[in-house]
PQR file of N, CA, C, O and H, with PARSE charges and radii, in Angstrom:
ATOM      1  N   MET A   1      64.211 -85.973 103.431 -0.4000 1.5000
ATOM      2  CA  MET A   1      64.286 -86.551 104.837 -0.0000 2.0000
ATOM      3  C   MET A   1      64.122 -85.586 105.925  0.5500 1.7000
ATOM      4  O   MET A   1      63.992 -86.044 107.060 -0.5500 1.4000
ATOM      5  N   PHE A   2      64.110 -84.433 105.766 -0.4000 1.5000
ATOM      6  CA  PHE A   2      63.537 -83.604 106.799 -0.0000 2.0000
ATOM      7  C   PHE A   2      62.139 -83.347 107.061  0.5500 1.7000
ATOM      8  O   PHE A   2      61.638 -82.809 108.047 -0.5500 1.4000
ATOM      9  H   PHE A   2      64.215 -84.061 104.844  0.4000 1.0000
ATOM     10  N   GLU A   3      61.377 -83.995 105.631 -0.4000 1.5000
ATOM     11  CA  GLU A   3      59.934 -84.221 105.796 -0.0000 2.0000
ATOM     12  C   GLU A   3      59.485 -85.209 106.742  0.5500 1.7000
ATOM     13  O   GLU A   3      58.280 -85.261 106.991 -0.5500 1.4000
ATOM     14  H   GLU A   3      61.784 -84.432 104.829  0.4000 1.0000
ATOM     15  N   HIS A   4      60.290 -86.003 107.305 -0.4000 1.5000
ATOM     16  CA  HIS A   4      60.010 -86.856 107.998 -0.0000 2.0000
ATOM     17  C   HIS A   4      60.437 -86.994 109.611  0.5500 1.7000
ATOM     18  O   HIS A   4      60.374 -87.980 110.345 -0.5500 1.4000
ATOM     19  H   HIS A   4      61.269 -85.961 107.102  0.4000 1.0000
ATOM     20  N   ILE A   5      60.843 -85.788 109.850 -0.4000 1.5000
ATOM     21  CA  ILE A   5      61.187 -85.372 111.194 -0.0000 2.0000
ATOM     22  C   ILE A   5      59.942 -85.104 112.110  0.5500 1.7000
ATOM     23  O   ILE A   5      59.263 -84.094 111.925 -0.5500 1.4000
ATOM     24  H   ILE A   5      60.895 -84.987 109.253  0.4000 1.0000
ATOM     25  N   PRO A   6      59.644 -85.999 113.091 -0.5600 1.5000
ATOM     26  CA  PRO A   6      58.071 -85.891 113.727  0.2800 2.0000
ATOM     27  C   PRO A   6      58.170 -84.332 114.519  0.5500 1.7000
ATOM     28  O   PRO A   6      57.047 -83.830 114.465 -0.5500 1.4000
ATOM     29  N   LEU A   7      59.011 -83.541 115.134 -0.4000 1.5000
ATOM     30  CA  LEU A   7      58.899 -82.777 115.579 -0.0000 2.0000
ATOM     31  C   LEU A   7      59.985 -81.380 114.900  0.5500 1.7000
ATOM     32  O   LEU A   7      61.059 -81.427 115.501 -0.5500 1.4000
ATOM     33  H   LEU A   7      59.923 -83.949 115.178  0.4000 1.0000
ATOM     34  N   ARG A   8      59.976 -80.802 114.381 -0.4000 1.5000
ATOM     35  CA  ARG A   8      61.029 -80.119 113.385 -0.0000 2.0000
ATOM     36  C   ARG A   8      61.045 -78.874 114.472  0.5500 1.7000
ATOM     37  O   ARG A   8      60.152 -78.408 115.179 -0.5500 1.4000
ATOM     38  H   ARG A   8      59.104 -80.763 113.893  0.4000 1.0000
ATOM     39  N   SER A   9      62.495 -78.520 114.301 -0.4000 1.5000
ATOM     40  CA  SER A   9      63.125 -77.410 114.964 -0.0000 2.0000
ATOM     41  C   SER A   9      63.325 -76.244 114.553  0.5500 1.7000
ATOM     42  O   SER A   9      63.653 -76.308 113.368 -0.5500 1.4000
ATOM     43  H   SER A   9      63.221 -78.899 113.727  0.4000 1.0000
ATOM     44  N   TYR A  10      63.298 -75.183 114.928 -0.4000 1.5000
ATOM     45  CA  TYR A  10      63.054 -73.878 113.850 -0.0000 2.0000
ATOM     46  C   TYR A  10      64.228 -74.210 112.789  0.5500 1.7000
ATOM     47  O   TYR A  10      63.866 -74.182 111.612 -0.5500 1.4000
ATOM     48  H   TYR A  10      63.032 -75.132 115.891  0.4000 1.0000
ATOM     49  N   ARG A  11      65.664 -74.539 113.053 -0.4000 1.5000
ATOM     50  CA  ARG A  11      66.664 -74.922 112.341 -0.0000 2.0000
ATOM     51  C   ARG A  11      66.110 -75.789 111.364  0.5500 1.7000
ATOM     52  O   ARG A  11      66.650 -75.517 110.292 -0.5500 1.4000
ATOM     53  H   ARG A  11      65.958 -74.562 114.008  0.4000 1.0000
ATOM     54  N   ASP A  12      65.286 -76.704 111.233 -0.4000 1.5000
ATOM     55  CA  ASP A  12      64.787 -77.664 110.550 -0.0000 2.0000
ATOM     56  C   ASP A  12      64.288 -77.130 109.424  0.5500 1.7000
ATOM     57  O   ASP A  12      64.781 -77.181 108.296 -0.5500 1.4000
ATOM     58  H   ASP A  12      64.848 -76.925 112.104  0.4000 1.0000
ATOM     59  N   ALA A  13      62.874 -76.399 109.917 -0.4000 1.5000
ATOM     60  CA  ALA A  13      62.153 -75.384 109.370 -0.0000 2.0000
ATOM     61  C   ALA A  13      63.282 -74.316 107.829  0.5500 1.7000
ATOM     62  O   ALA A  13      63.177 -74.094 106.623 -0.5500 1.4000
ATOM     63  H   ALA A  13      62.474 -76.358 110.833  0.4000 1.0000
ATOM     64  N   ALA A  14      64.164 -74.017 108.882 -0.4000 1.5000
ATOM     65  CA  ALA A  14      64.900 -73.169 108.121 -0.0000 2.0000
ATOM     66  C   ALA A  14      65.527 -73.621 106.651  0.5500 1.7000
ATOM     67  O   ALA A  14      65.448 -73.195 105.499 -0.5500 1.4000
ATOM     68  H   ALA A  14      64.250 -74.198 109.861  0.4000 1.0000
ATOM     69  N   TYR A  15      65.979 -74.364 107.109 -0.4000 1.5000
ATOM     70  CA  TYR A  15      66.697 -75.538 106.047 -0.0000 2.0000
ATOM     71  C   TYR A  15      66.242 -75.892 105.035  0.5500 1.7000
ATOM     72  O   TYR A  15      66.765 -75.852 103.921 -0.5500 1.4000
ATOM     73  H   TYR A  15      66.043 -74.710 108.045  0.4000 1.0000
ATOM     74  N   MET A  16      64.610 -76.499 105.516 -0.4000 1.5000
ATOM     75  CA  MET A  16      63.456 -76.690 104.307 -0.0000 2.0000
ATOM     76  C   MET A  16      63.401 -75.580 103.408  0.5500 1.7000
ATOM     77  O   MET A  16      63.583 -75.653 102.193 -0.5500 1.4000
ATOM     78  H   MET A  16      64.185 -76.532 106.421  0.4000 1.0000
ATOM     79  N   ALA A  17      63.106 -74.399 104.157 -0.4000 1.5000
ATOM     80  CA  ALA A  17      62.447 -73.638 103.536 -0.0000 2.0000
ATOM     81  C   ALA A  17      63.322 -73.149 102.608  0.5500 1.7000
ATOM     82  O   ALA A  17      62.828 -72.706 101.572 -0.5500 1.4000
ATOM     83  H   ALA A  17      62.959 -74.340 105.144  0.4000 1.0000
ATOM     84  N   ALA A  18      64.652 -73.126 102.759 -0.4000 1.5000
ATOM     85  CA  ALA A  18      65.607 -72.759 101.803 -0.0000 2.0000
ATOM     86  C   ALA A  18      65.804 -74.014 100.924  0.5500 1.7000
ATOM     87  O   ALA A  18      66.254 -73.703  99.822 -0.5500 1.4000
ATOM     88  H   ALA A  18      65.054 -73.486 103.601  0.4000 1.0000
ATOM     89  N   CYS A  19      65.665 -74.921 101.033 -0.4000 1.5000
ATOM     90  CA  CYS A  19      65.612 -75.970  99.797 -0.0000 2.0000
ATOM     91  C   CYS A  19      64.579 -76.063  99.221  0.5500 1.7000
ATOM     92  O   CYS A  19      64.778 -76.729  98.205 -0.5500 1.4000
ATOM     93  H   CYS A  19      65.300 -75.173 101.928  0.4000 1.0000
ATOM     94  N   HIS A  20      63.095 -75.622  99.336 -0.4000 1.5000
ATOM     95  CA  HIS A  20      62.107 -75.305  98.662 -0.0000 2.0000
ATOM     96  C   HIS A  20      62.170 -74.054  98.031  0.5500 1.7000
ATOM     97  O   HIS A  20      61.694 -73.975  96.898 -0.5500 1.4000
ATOM     98  H   HIS A  20      62.934 -75.081 100.161  0.4000 1.0000
ATOM     99  N   ALA A  21      62.721 -72.959  98.604 -0.4000 1.5000
ATOM    100  CA  ALA A  21      63.231 -71.985  97.848 -0.0000 2.0000
ATOM    101  C   ALA A  21      63.655 -72.106  96.307  0.5500 1.7000
ATOM    102  O   ALA A  21      63.307 -71.706  95.196 -0.5500 1.4000
ATOM    103  H   ALA A  21      63.108 -73.024  99.524  0.4000 1.0000
ATOM    104  N   GLY A  22      64.711 -72.977  96.983 -0.4000 1.5000
ATOM    105  CA  GLY A  22      65.749 -73.529  95.657 -0.0000 2.0000
ATOM    106  C   GLY A  22      65.148 -74.463  94.789  0.5500 1.7000
ATOM    107  O   GLY A  22      65.579 -74.617  93.646 -0.5500 1.4000
ATOM    108  H   GLY A  22      64.994 -73.302  97.885  0.4000 1.0000
ATOM    109  N   LEU A  23      64.201 -75.092  95.224 -0.4000 1.5000
ATOM    110  CA  LEU A  23      63.351 -75.621  93.789 -0.0000 2.0000
ATOM    111  C   LEU A  23      62.255 -75.056  93.297  0.5500 1.7000
ATOM    112  O   LEU A  23      61.481 -75.627  92.529 -0.5500 1.4000
ATOM    113  H   LEU A  23      63.851 -74.967  96.152  0.4000 1.0000
ATOM    114  N   GLY A  24      62.124 -73.816  93.745 -0.4000 1.5000
ATOM    115  CA  GLY A  24      61.037 -73.090  92.925 -0.0000 2.0000
ATOM    116  C   GLY A  24      59.936 -73.161  93.577  0.5500 1.7000
ATOM    117  O   GLY A  24      59.019 -72.429  93.205 -0.5500 1.4000
ATOM    118  H   GLY A  24      62.753 -73.352  94.368  0.4000 1.0000
ATOM    119  N   GLU A  25      59.773 -73.871  94.482 -0.4000 1.5000
ATOM    120  CA  GLU A  25      58.283 -73.971  95.399 -0.0000 2.0000
ATOM    121  C   GLU A  25      58.053 -72.791  96.493  0.5500 1.7000
ATOM    122  O   GLU A  25      57.983 -73.133  97.673 -0.5500 1.4000
ATOM    123  H   GLU A  25      60.518 -74.466  94.784  0.4000 1.0000
ATOM    124  N   GLY A  26      57.982 -71.973  96.289 -0.4000 1.5000
ATOM    125  CA  GLY A  26      57.582 -70.452  96.775 -0.0000 2.0000
ATOM    126  C   GLY A  26      56.623 -70.538  97.542  0.5500 1.7000
ATOM    127  O   GLY A  26      56.720 -69.636  98.373 -0.5500 1.4000
ATOM    128  H   GLY A  26      58.040 -71.695  95.330  0.4000 1.0000
ATOM    129  N   GLU A  27      55.471 -71.335  97.759 -0.4000 1.5000
ATOM    130  CA  GLU A  27      54.430 -71.693  98.861 -0.0000 2.0000
ATOM    131  C   GLU A  27      54.861 -72.180  99.670  0.5500 1.7000
ATOM    132  O   GLU A  27      54.784 -71.690 100.797 -0.5500 1.4000
ATOM    133  H   GLU A  27      55.392 -72.069  97.084  0.4000 1.0000
ATOM    134  N   ARG A  28      55.599 -73.536  99.391 -0.4000 1.5000
ATOM    135  CA  ARG A  28      55.869 -74.442 100.710 -0.0000 2.0000
ATOM    136  C   ARG A  28      56.726 -73.706 101.220  0.5500 1.7000
ATOM    137  O   ARG A  28      56.319 -73.247 102.287 -0.5500 1.4000
ATOM    138  H   ARG A  28      55.662 -73.934  98.475  0.4000 1.0000
ATOM    139  N   ALA A  29      58.124 -73.253 100.844 -0.4000 1.5000
ATOM    140  CA  ALA A  29      59.039 -72.336 101.228 -0.0000 2.0000
ATOM    141  C   ALA A  29      58.424 -71.141 102.263  0.5500 1.7000
ATOM    142  O   ALA A  29      59.040 -71.079 103.327 -0.5500 1.4000
ATOM    143  H   ALA A  29      58.454 -73.626  99.977  0.4000 1.0000
ATOM    144  N   HIS A  30      57.169 -70.070 102.095 -0.4000 1.5000
ATOM    145  CA  HIS A  30      56.894 -69.328 102.680 -0.0000 2.0000
ATOM    146  C   HIS A  30      56.073 -70.024 103.973  0.5500 1.7000
ATOM    147  O   HIS A  30      56.246 -69.579 105.108 -0.5500 1.4000
ATOM    148  H   HIS A  30      56.669 -70.121 101.230  0.4000 1.0000
ATOM    149  N   ALA A  31      55.532 -70.696 103.818 -0.4000 1.5000
ATOM    150  CA  ALA A  31      54.928 -71.665 104.772 -0.0000 2.0000
ATOM    151  C   ALA A  31      55.904 -72.038 106.106  0.5500 1.7000
ATOM    152  O   ALA A  31      55.511 -71.710 107.226 -0.5500 1.4000
ATOM    153  H   ALA A  31      55.392 -71.058 102.897  0.4000 1.0000
ATOM    154  N   LEU A  32      56.872 -72.563 105.975 -0.4000 1.5000
ATOM    155  CA  LEU A  32      57.915 -73.274 106.309 -0.0000 2.0000
ATOM    156  C   LEU A  32      58.824 -71.983 106.940  0.5500 1.7000
ATOM    157  O   LEU A  32      59.261 -72.207 108.069 -0.5500 1.4000
ATOM    158  H   LEU A  32      57.191 -72.830 105.065  0.4000 1.0000
ATOM    159  N   VAL A  33      59.069 -71.031 106.518 -0.4000 1.5000
ATOM    160  CA  VAL A  33      59.316 -69.573 107.090 -0.0000 2.0000
ATOM    161  C   VAL A  33      58.488 -68.853 107.944  0.5500 1.7000
ATOM    162  O   VAL A  33      58.877 -67.851 108.544 -0.5500 1.4000
ATOM    163  H   VAL A  33      58.714 -70.850 105.601  0.4000 1.0000
ATOM    164  N   ALA A  34      57.156 -69.399 108.045 -0.4000 1.5000
ATOM    165  CA  ALA A  34      56.117 -69.107 108.799 -0.0000 2.0000
ATOM    166  C   ALA A  34      56.343 -69.696 110.021  0.5500 1.7000
ATOM    167  O   ALA A  34      56.179 -69.067 111.066 -0.5500 1.4000
ATOM    168  H   ALA A  34      56.840 -70.213 107.558  0.4000 1.0000
ATOM    169  N   GLU A  35      56.795 -71.138 109.985 -0.4000 1.5000
ATOM    170  CA  GLU A  35      57.101 -72.080 110.704 -0.0000 2.0000
ATOM    171  C   GLU A  35      58.109 -71.641 111.465  0.5500 1.7000
ATOM    172  O   GLU A  35      57.950 -71.345 112.649 -0.5500 1.4000
ATOM    173  H   GLU A  35      56.928 -71.649 109.136  0.4000 1.0000
ATOM    174  N   CYS A  36      59.136 -71.570 110.900 -0.4000 1.5000
ATOM    175  CA  CYS A  36      60.670 -70.929 111.713 -0.0000 2.0000
ATOM    176  C   CYS A  36      60.419 -70.112 112.317  0.5500 1.7000
ATOM    177  O   CYS A  36      60.786 -70.103 113.492 -0.5500 1.4000
ATOM    178  H   CYS A  36      59.265 -71.810 109.938  0.4000 1.0000
ATOM    179  N   LEU A  37      59.746 -69.156 111.825 -0.4000 1.5000
ATOM    180  CA  LEU A  37      59.631 -67.679 112.682 -0.0000 2.0000
ATOM    181  C   LEU A  37      58.823 -67.903 113.940  0.5500 1.7000
ATOM    182  O   LEU A  37      59.221 -67.397 114.990 -0.5500 1.4000
ATOM    183  H   LEU A  37      59.448 -69.164 110.871  0.4000 1.0000
ATOM    184  N   ALA A  38      57.245 -68.932 113.898 -0.4000 1.5000
ATOM    185  CA  ALA A  38      56.684 -69.399 115.017 -0.0000 2.0000
ATOM    186  C   ALA A  38      57.480 -69.622 116.197  0.5500 1.7000
ATOM    187  O   ALA A  38      57.443 -69.074 117.299 -0.5500 1.4000
ATOM    188  H   ALA A  38      56.922 -69.344 113.046  0.4000 1.0000
ATOM    189  N   LYS A  39      58.161 -70.483 115.768 -0.4000 1.5000
ATOM    190  CA  LYS A  39      59.248 -71.275 116.844 -0.0000 2.0000
ATOM    191  C   LYS A  39      60.215 -70.544 117.344  0.5500 1.7000
ATOM    192  O   LYS A  39      60.346 -70.639 118.565 -0.5500 1.4000
ATOM    193  H   LYS A  39      58.191 -70.928 114.873  0.4000 1.0000
ATOM    194  N   ARG A  40      61.318 -69.470 116.492 -0.4000 1.5000
ATOM    195  CA  ARG A  40      62.165 -68.850 116.884 -0.0000 2.0000
ATOM    196  C   ARG A  40      61.691 -67.301 116.113  0.5500 1.7000
ATOM    197  O   ARG A  40      62.245 -67.042 115.045 -0.5500 1.4000
ATOM    198  H   ARG A  40      61.212 -69.392 115.501  0.4000 1.0000
ATOM    199  N   PRO A  41      60.736 -66.366 116.638 -0.5600 1.5000
ATOM    200  CA  PRO A  41      60.751 -65.081 116.231  0.2800 2.0000
ATOM    201  C   PRO A  41      61.816 -63.961 115.765  0.5500 1.7000
ATOM    202  O   PRO A  41      61.865 -63.198 114.800 -0.5500 1.4000
ATOM    203  N   GLU A  42      62.756 -64.234 117.026 -0.4000 1.5000
ATOM    204  CA  GLU A  42      63.873 -63.180 116.625 -0.0000 2.0000
ATOM    205  C   GLU A  42      64.749 -64.176 115.360  0.5500 1.7000
ATOM    206  O   GLU A  42      65.957 -63.990 115.508 -0.5500 1.4000
ATOM    207  H   GLU A  42      62.716 -64.854 117.810  0.4000 1.0000
ATOM    208  N   PHE A  43      64.619 -64.611 114.840 -0.4000 1.5000
ATOM    209  CA  PHE A  43      65.669 -65.685 113.607 -0.0000 2.0000
ATOM    210  C   PHE A  43      65.903 -64.525 112.821  0.5500 1.7000
ATOM    211  O   PHE A  43      65.149 -63.573 112.617 -0.5500 1.4000
ATOM    212  H   PHE A  43      63.637 -64.762 114.720  0.4000 1.0000
ATOM    213  N   SER A  44      67.268 -64.777 112.333 -0.4000 1.5000
ATOM    214  CA  SER A  44      67.645 -64.094 111.597 -0.0000 2.0000
ATOM    215  C   SER A  44      68.822 -64.371 110.748  0.5500 1.7000
ATOM    216  O   SER A  44      69.900 -64.280 111.335 -0.5500 1.4000
ATOM    217  H   SER A  44      67.881 -65.549 112.499  0.4000 1.0000
ATOM    218  N   ILE A  45      68.857 -64.714 109.392 -0.4000 1.5000
ATOM    219  CA  ILE A  45      69.794 -65.181 108.690 -0.0000 2.0000
ATOM    220  C   ILE A  45      71.406 -65.115 109.083  0.5500 1.7000
ATOM    221  O   ILE A  45      72.151 -66.087 108.953 -0.5500 1.4000
ATOM    222  H   ILE A  45      67.981 -64.787 108.915  0.4000 1.0000
ATOM    223  N   ARG A  46      71.804 -63.896 109.553 -0.4000 1.5000
ATOM    224  CA  ARG A  46      73.133 -63.655 110.090 -0.0000 2.0000
ATOM    225  C   ARG A  46      73.324 -64.181 110.963  0.5500 1.7000
ATOM    226  O   ARG A  46      74.396 -64.781 110.881 -0.5500 1.4000
ATOM    227  H   ARG A  46      71.199 -63.107 109.657  0.4000 1.0000
ATOM    228  N   HIS A  47      72.532 -64.394 112.418 -0.4000 1.5000
ATOM    229  CA  HIS A  47      72.651 -65.279 113.401 -0.0000 2.0000
ATOM    230  C   HIS A  47      72.793 -66.755 113.139  0.5500 1.7000
ATOM    231  O   HIS A  47      73.710 -67.473 113.538 -0.5500 1.4000
ATOM    232  H   HIS A  47      71.662 -63.906 112.484  0.4000 1.0000
ATOM    233  N   PHE A  48      71.962 -67.034 112.557 -0.4000 1.5000
ATOM    234  CA  PHE A  48      72.086 -68.676 111.815 -0.0000 2.0000
ATOM    235  C   PHE A  48      73.225 -69.353 111.156  0.5500 1.7000
ATOM    236  O   PHE A  48      73.698 -70.489 111.176 -0.5500 1.4000
ATOM    237  H   PHE A  48      71.217 -66.451 112.233  0.4000 1.0000
ATOM    238  N   MET A  49      73.557 -67.939 110.409 -0.4000 1.5000
ATOM    239  CA  MET A  49      74.919 -68.928 109.480 -0.0000 2.0000
ATOM    240  C   MET A  49      76.092 -68.650 110.523  0.5500 1.7000
ATOM    241  O   MET A  49      76.833 -69.611 110.730 -0.5500 1.4000
ATOM    242  H   MET A  49      73.172 -67.017 110.393  0.4000 1.0000
ATOM    243  N   ALA A  50      76.305 -67.723 111.061 -0.4000 1.5000
ATOM    244  CA  ALA A  50      77.032 -67.466 112.275 -0.0000 2.0000
ATOM    245  C   ALA A  50      77.580 -69.007 112.922  0.5500 1.7000
ATOM    246  O   ALA A  50      78.711 -69.466 113.079 -0.5500 1.4000
ATOM    247  H   ALA A  50      75.703 -66.942 110.893  0.4000 1.0000
ATOM    248  N   LYS A  51      76.334 -69.497 113.181 -0.4000 1.5000
ATOM    249  CA  LYS A  51      76.295 -70.833 113.984 -0.0000 2.0000
ATOM    250  C   LYS A  51      76.619 -72.096 113.192  0.5500 1.7000
ATOM    251  O   LYS A  51      77.020 -73.104 113.775 -0.5500 1.4000
ATOM    252  H   LYS A  51      75.415 -69.124 113.053  0.4000 1.0000
ATOM    253  N   GLU A  52      76.474 -72.061 112.072 -0.4000 1.5000
ATOM    254  CA  GLU A  52      76.703 -73.131 110.927 -0.0000 2.0000
ATOM    255  C   GLU A  52      78.115 -73.444 110.128  0.5500 1.7000
ATOM    256  O   GLU A  52      78.681 -72.796 109.248 -0.5500 1.4000
ATOM    257  H   GLU A  52      76.148 -71.243 111.599  0.4000 1.0000
ATOM    258  N   PRO A  53      78.455 -74.653 110.755 -0.5600 1.5000
ATOM    259  CA  PRO A  53      79.509 -74.719 110.329  0.2800 2.0000
ATOM    260  C   PRO A  53      79.817 -75.376 108.884  0.5500 1.7000
ATOM    261  O   PRO A  53      79.541 -76.542 108.600 -0.5500 1.4000
ATOM    262  N   PHE A  54      80.243 -74.733 108.282 -0.4000 1.5000
ATOM    263  CA  PHE A  54      80.664 -74.990 106.678 -0.0000 2.0000
ATOM    264  C   PHE A  54      82.503 -75.060 106.188  0.5500 1.7000
ATOM    265  O   PHE A  54      83.351 -74.169 106.231 -0.5500 1.4000
ATOM    266  H   PHE A  54      80.467 -73.787 108.513  0.4000 1.0000
ATOM    267  N   LYS A  55      82.607 -76.513 105.737 -0.4000 1.5000
ATOM    268  CA  LYS A  55      83.865 -76.553 105.171 -0.0000 2.0000
ATOM    269  C   LYS A  55      84.386 -75.675 103.780  0.5500 1.7000
ATOM    270  O   LYS A  55      85.553 -75.397 103.504 -0.5500 1.4000
ATOM    271  H   LYS A  55      81.918 -77.237 105.702  0.4000 1.0000
ATOM    272  N   LEU A  56      83.295 -75.368 103.087 -0.4000 1.5000
ATOM    273  CA  LEU A  56      83.573 -74.432 101.633 -0.0000 2.0000
ATOM    274  C   LEU A  56      82.657 -72.900 101.812  0.5500 1.7000
ATOM    275  O   LEU A  56      81.432 -73.007 101.862 -0.5500 1.4000
ATOM    276  H   LEU A  56      82.347 -75.594 103.311  0.4000 1.0000
ATOM    277  N   VAL A  57      83.151 -71.792 101.886 -0.4000 1.5000
ATOM    278  CA  VAL A  57      82.487 -70.725 101.879 -0.0000 2.0000
ATOM    279  C   VAL A  57      81.606 -70.699 100.979  0.5500 1.7000
ATOM    280  O   VAL A  57      80.607 -70.042 101.271 -0.5500 1.4000
ATOM    281  H   VAL A  57      84.146 -71.705 101.846  0.4000 1.0000
ATOM    282  N   SER A  58      81.625 -71.396  99.539 -0.4000 1.5000
ATOM    283  CA  SER A  58      80.774 -71.628  98.603 -0.0000 2.0000
ATOM    284  C   SER A  58      79.283 -72.132  99.184  0.5500 1.7000
ATOM    285  O   SER A  58      78.215 -71.609  98.867 -0.5500 1.4000
ATOM    286  H   SER A  58      82.436 -71.930  99.302  0.4000 1.0000
ATOM    287  N   ASP A  59      79.397 -72.932  99.837 -0.4000 1.5000
ATOM    288  CA  ASP A  59      78.500 -73.974 100.454 -0.0000 2.0000
ATOM    289  C   ASP A  59      77.335 -72.723 101.553  0.5500 1.7000
ATOM    290  O   ASP A  59      76.116 -72.558 101.519 -0.5500 1.4000
ATOM    291  H   ASP A  59      80.265 -73.357 100.095  0.4000 1.0000
ATOM    292  N   ALA A  60      78.300 -72.137 102.322 -0.4000 1.5000
ATOM    293  CA  ALA A  60      77.920 -71.115 103.093 -0.0000 2.0000
ATOM    294  C   ALA A  60      76.956 -69.981 102.301  0.5500 1.7000
ATOM    295  O   ALA A  60      75.837 -69.630 102.674 -0.5500 1.4000
ATOM    296  H   ALA A  60      79.291 -72.271 102.350  0.4000 1.0000
ATOM    297  N   GLU A  61      77.534 -69.595 101.350 -0.4000 1.5000
ATOM    298  CA  GLU A  61      77.105 -68.252 100.610 -0.0000 2.0000
ATOM    299  C   GLU A  61      75.894 -68.590  99.733  0.5500 1.7000
ATOM    300  O   GLU A  61      75.020 -67.817  99.340 -0.5500 1.4000
ATOM    301  H   GLU A  61      78.443 -69.880 101.047  0.4000 1.0000
ATOM    302  N   HIS A  62      76.061 -70.317  99.437 -0.4000 1.5000
ATOM    303  CA  HIS A  62      74.667 -70.857  98.652 -0.0000 2.0000
ATOM    304  C   HIS A  62      73.863 -71.137  99.241  0.5500 1.7000
ATOM    305  O   HIS A  62      72.856 -71.364  98.571 -0.5500 1.4000
ATOM    306  H   HIS A  62      76.771 -70.945  99.757  0.4000 1.0000
ATOM    307  N   LEU A  63      73.697 -71.319 100.763 -0.4000 1.5000
ATOM    308  CA  LEU A  63      72.840 -71.630 101.582 -0.0000 2.0000
ATOM    309  C   LEU A  63      72.247 -70.076 102.151  0.5500 1.7000
ATOM    310  O   LEU A  63      71.080 -69.964 102.526 -0.5500 1.4000
ATOM    311  H   LEU A  63      74.515 -71.134 101.307  0.4000 1.0000
ATOM    312  N   GLU A  64      72.922 -69.266 102.157 -0.4000 1.5000
ATOM    313  CA  GLU A  64      72.875 -67.976 102.772 -0.0000 2.0000
ATOM    314  C   GLU A  64      71.901 -67.374 101.878  0.5500 1.7000
ATOM    315  O   GLU A  64      70.952 -66.728 102.323 -0.5500 1.4000
ATOM    316  H   GLU A  64      73.871 -69.357 101.852  0.4000 1.0000
ATOM    317  N   GLN A  65      72.114 -67.577 100.502 -0.4000 1.5000
ATOM    318  CA  GLN A  65      71.342 -66.865  99.468 -0.0000 2.0000
ATOM    319  C   GLN A  65      69.791 -67.517  99.315  0.5500 1.7000
ATOM    320  O   GLN A  65      68.832 -66.778  99.092 -0.5500 1.4000
ATOM    321  H   GLN A  65      72.885 -68.101 100.140  0.4000 1.0000
ATOM    322  N   LEU A  66      69.659 -68.850  99.447 -0.4000 1.5000
ATOM    323  CA  LEU A  66      68.573 -69.791  99.684 -0.0000 2.0000
ATOM    324  C   LEU A  66      67.665 -69.175 100.932  0.5500 1.7000
ATOM    325  O   LEU A  66      66.462 -68.924 100.858 -0.5500 1.4000
ATOM    326  H   LEU A  66      70.438 -69.451  99.628  0.4000 1.0000
ATOM    327  N   LEU A  67      68.488 -68.995 102.062 -0.4000 1.5000
ATOM    328  CA  LEU A  67      67.666 -68.369 103.096 -0.0000 2.0000
ATOM    329  C   LEU A  67      66.528 -67.128 102.684  0.5500 1.7000
ATOM    330  O   LEU A  67      65.309 -67.043 102.834 -0.5500 1.4000
ATOM    331  H   LEU A  67      69.465 -69.200 102.122  0.4000 1.0000
ATOM    332  N   HIS A  68      67.643 -66.151 102.048 -0.4000 1.5000
ATOM    333  CA  HIS A  68      67.018 -64.978 101.579 -0.0000 2.0000
ATOM    334  C   HIS A  68      65.725 -65.089 100.864  0.5500 1.7000
ATOM    335  O   HIS A  68      64.652 -64.597 101.215 -0.5500 1.4000
ATOM    336  H   HIS A  68      68.633 -66.220 101.926  0.4000 1.0000
ATOM    337  N   LEU A  69      66.037 -65.984  99.549 -0.4000 1.5000
ATOM    338  CA  LEU A  69      65.116 -66.398  98.293 -0.0000 2.0000
ATOM    339  C   LEU A  69      63.875 -66.758  99.299  0.5500 1.7000
ATOM    340  O   LEU A  69      62.846 -66.243  98.862 -0.5500 1.4000
ATOM    341  H   LEU A  69      66.908 -66.384  99.265  0.4000 1.0000
ATOM    342  N   ALA A  70      63.685 -67.390 100.354 -0.4000 1.5000
ATOM    343  CA  ALA A  70      63.099 -67.927 100.643 -0.0000 2.0000
ATOM    344  C   ALA A  70      61.709 -67.397 101.519  0.5500 1.7000
ATOM    345  O   ALA A  70      60.581 -67.813 101.783 -0.5500 1.4000
ATOM    346  H   ALA A  70      64.521 -67.808 100.709  0.4000 1.0000
ATOM    347  N   GLY A  71      62.689 -66.030 101.819 -0.4000 1.5000
ATOM    348  CA  GLY A  71      61.982 -65.060 102.622 -0.0000 2.0000
ATOM    349  C   GLY A  71      62.501 -64.778 104.092  0.5500 1.7000
ATOM    350  O   GLY A  71      61.987 -63.794 104.624 -0.5500 1.4000
ATOM    351  H   GLY A  71      63.605 -65.692 101.603  0.4000 1.0000
ATOM    352  N   LEU A  72      63.108 -65.234 104.574 -0.4000 1.5000
ATOM    353  CA  LEU A  72      63.789 -65.130 105.965 -0.0000 2.0000
ATOM    354  C   LEU A  72      64.429 -64.060 106.082  0.5500 1.7000
ATOM    355  O   LEU A  72      65.149 -63.767 105.127 -0.5500 1.4000
ATOM    356  H   LEU A  72      63.526 -66.033 104.142  0.4000 1.0000
ATOM    357  N   PRO A  73      64.389 -63.063 107.344 -0.5600 1.5000
ATOM    358  CA  PRO A  73      64.778 -61.753 107.877  0.2800 2.0000
ATOM    359  C   PRO A  73      66.338 -61.933 107.989  0.5500 1.7000
ATOM    360  O   PRO A  73      66.858 -62.938 108.473 -0.5500 1.4000
ATOM    361  N   GLU A  74      67.024 -60.862 107.494 -0.4000 1.5000
ATOM    362  CA  GLU A  74      68.418 -60.754 107.434 -0.0000 2.0000
ATOM    363  C   GLU A  74      68.977 -61.024 108.984  0.5500 1.7000
ATOM    364  O   GLU A  74      70.185 -60.988 109.220 -0.5500 1.4000
ATOM    365  H   GLU A  74      66.601 -60.046 107.101  0.4000 1.0000
TER
END
């Protein structure tokens, strides 16, 4: 679904980078990391995760791991 968003935000790019990293698509993940950081140079996983509401801690932890795997900064 993210691929169909006409104007992606940095959040969209971060989520997409995490998804592609989880699928083992490192090249695409890195391109999306670059897109995310171009839109939000001060991006940090810690700040991003502090604003994302998750009911289950395990879901938040999984996303955080994938964001790291994609190469986004802590």
